[in-house]
C-alpha positions, 0 to 999 in steps of 0.5 A, a space after each residue: 946594163 939594161 933594164 927590161 921595165 916595159 918589154 918583158 913578155 912572159 917566155 914561159 906562158 906554157 907553165 902558167 906560173 902565177 906572179 909570186 911563183 919563182 921560175 924554174 932553173 930550166 925556164 932560167 936557163 931558156 931566158 938567160 945565158 950566165 957566165 959562171 967566171 964573169 958573173 954576168 947574166 945575157 938575154 938569149 933570143 927568144 922564139 917569135 911564137 913567145 911573143 903577141 905579134 911579130 912587131 913585139 918580137 923584133 922589138 924586143 930582140 933589137 932591144 934585148 937580144 944577146 945583151 947583158 941583162 939587169 940594172 944594179 939597184 940603189 943597194 948595189 944588187 943587180 936586179 933582173 925583171 922576170 915575170 913583173 917581178 924584180 929578182 937578184 941576179 946572184 939567185 938567178 945565177 945560183 939557180 942556173 948554176 946549180 939547177 935549184 933555187 937557193 933555200 938560204 941567203 947568197 953572201 957575196 964572198 968579197 962584199 961586192 954585191 954586184 960580182 956574181 962570179 959563182 966562186 964568189 957566191 955561197 949559200 949561207 944562213 942568216 947567221 953566216 951572212 951576218 959574219 961576212 959584213 963590211 965595216 958600216 959607215 957609222 963606224 968611228 974607229 976603224 975596227 969593226 965591233 970597237 967604239 970609244 966608251 966616253 963614260 969609262 974613258 976606255 975602248 970597248 969591244 963588242 961581237 954580236 953572234 947569233 943576234 945577241 951582243 956580247 960584251 969583251 971588255 974596255 980597253 986602255 988602247 985600240 990596239 987592245 980591243 981590236 985584239 980581243 975583237 979579232 979573236 972573239 971572231 976566230 971563236 965564232 968563225 967569222 969570215 976572214 973578210 969580215 970588217 972589211 971596209 
């Protein structure tokens, strides 16, 4: 993948967008080609009239024209620079495919933040997105929402719903604690991929 840090020239100058505006989906389709089956985005070749000089045009096409757009950031998301801003590729993909920017969050169903296939993207609320999280690296029990309670010498099960933690009980075995947690996930409509490692 290729970063576009230095050579992005506004290809939608006729829209007079400010730095804080998002390009409309029609403009995105002029700049990028999205493959819904692979999730990849590619820079489209641009008309010479969109560049200050012919040299700028040639240089941009040599470096970026037809090539895959974006680079992976430290959090695992693909980011594409447009109009001086870093925009997440999954949101761009959604906008191109559906003809509108998402109003809520976009969840990667399988948990792979770089997998931007349209079948792997779903628009969700913050609360829904929290119901499809992987097990954090700080988890020591191996089971999402289950931890060892030293004071009680038991396995404690918890679940967080709409930002509020709920105590599910303390158990002699990790299996019983895990079962209580799994039951609560079903009751609160958590995604089946929640708690993946």
